[in-house]
C-alpha positions in Angstrom: 0.0 0.0 0.0 2.7 2.5 1.0 4.7 2.1 -2.2 1.8 2.4 -4.7 -0.1 5.1 -2.9 2.6 7.2 -1.4 6.1 6.5 -2.7 5.2 6.4 -6.4 3.1 9.6 -6.6 5.9 11.5 -4.8 8.6 10.1 -7.1 6.4 10.9 -10.1 5.9 14.5 -9.1 9.5 15.0 -8.0 10.7 13.9 -11.4 8.9 16.8 -13.1 10.8 19.5 -11.1 13.5 21.4 -13.0 16.9 20.8 -11.5 16.3 17.3 -10.1 19.1 15.0 -10.9 17.7 11.7 -9.6 15.4 10.2 -7.1 15.7 7.1 -4.9 13.4 5.8 -2.2 13.0 3.2 0.5 9.6 1.8 1.4 8.8 -0.4 4.3 5.5 -1.3 6.1 4.0 2.0 7.1 6.8 4.2 6.0 8.2 5.7 2.9 11.4 7.7 2.5 12.0 9.6 -0.8 15.3 11.2 -1.6 15.4 13.9 -4.2 18.9 14.7 -5.5 19.5 18.1 -7.2 21.9 18.7 -10.1 25.2 20.3 -9.2 24.9 24.1 -8.8 21.1 24.0 -8.9 19.3 26.8 -6.9 18.1 24.7 -4.0 15.6 27.4 -2.8 13.8 27.4 -6.1 13.8 23.6 -6.4 12.5 23.1 -2.9 9.8 25.7 -3.4 8.7 24.1 -6.7 8.8 20.6 -5.2 6.8 21.6 -2.2 4.2 23.4 -4.4 3.8 20.3 -6.6 3.6 17.9 -3.7 0.8 20.0 -2.1 -1.1 19.6 -5.4 -1.2 15.8 -5.1 -2.2 15.5 -1.5 -5.7 14.4 -2.7 -4.1 11.4 -4.3 -2.6 10.1 -1.0 -4.6 7.7 1.1 -7.4 9.0 3.3 -8.5 7.6 6.6 -5.0 7.7 8.1 -2.8 10.5 9.2 0.3 11.1 7.0 2.9 13.0 8.9 5.6 14.4 6.6 9.1 15.1 7.7 11.4 16.9 5.4 15.1 17.9 5.6 17.8 19.0 3.3 21.4 18.0 3.7 24.6 18.4 1.8 26.2 15.1 0.8 29.5 15.8 -0.9 28.9 18.4 -3.5 25.2 17.4 -4.0 22.2 18.6 -2.1 19.4 16.1 -1.3 16.0 16.7 0.0 14.5 13.9 2.0 10.8 13.3 2.6 9.7 10.6 5.1 6.1 9.7 5.5 4.8 7.6 8.3 1.3 6.2 8.3 -0.4 6.4 11.7 -3.9 5.3 12.7 -6.4 8.1 12.1 
């Protein structure tokens, strides 16, 4: 359920954001972590803003009847910047 209803829609929308280099994810029971890597020298503020805006537009696609608590962070790994979204499904 998590992969098909949470991970895949987030990956699909992240792939449309200008400046995204690649996306990887890890899905387990009740949790999805999506890593969005930016191209070198990409404006991270613009990319994060665009990504957040596009993600808010697909909230209706995510499962209802449960609380989805997003956690986001950005971290520098080498010369690349990666944004990380972790979603945990909790009982409603």
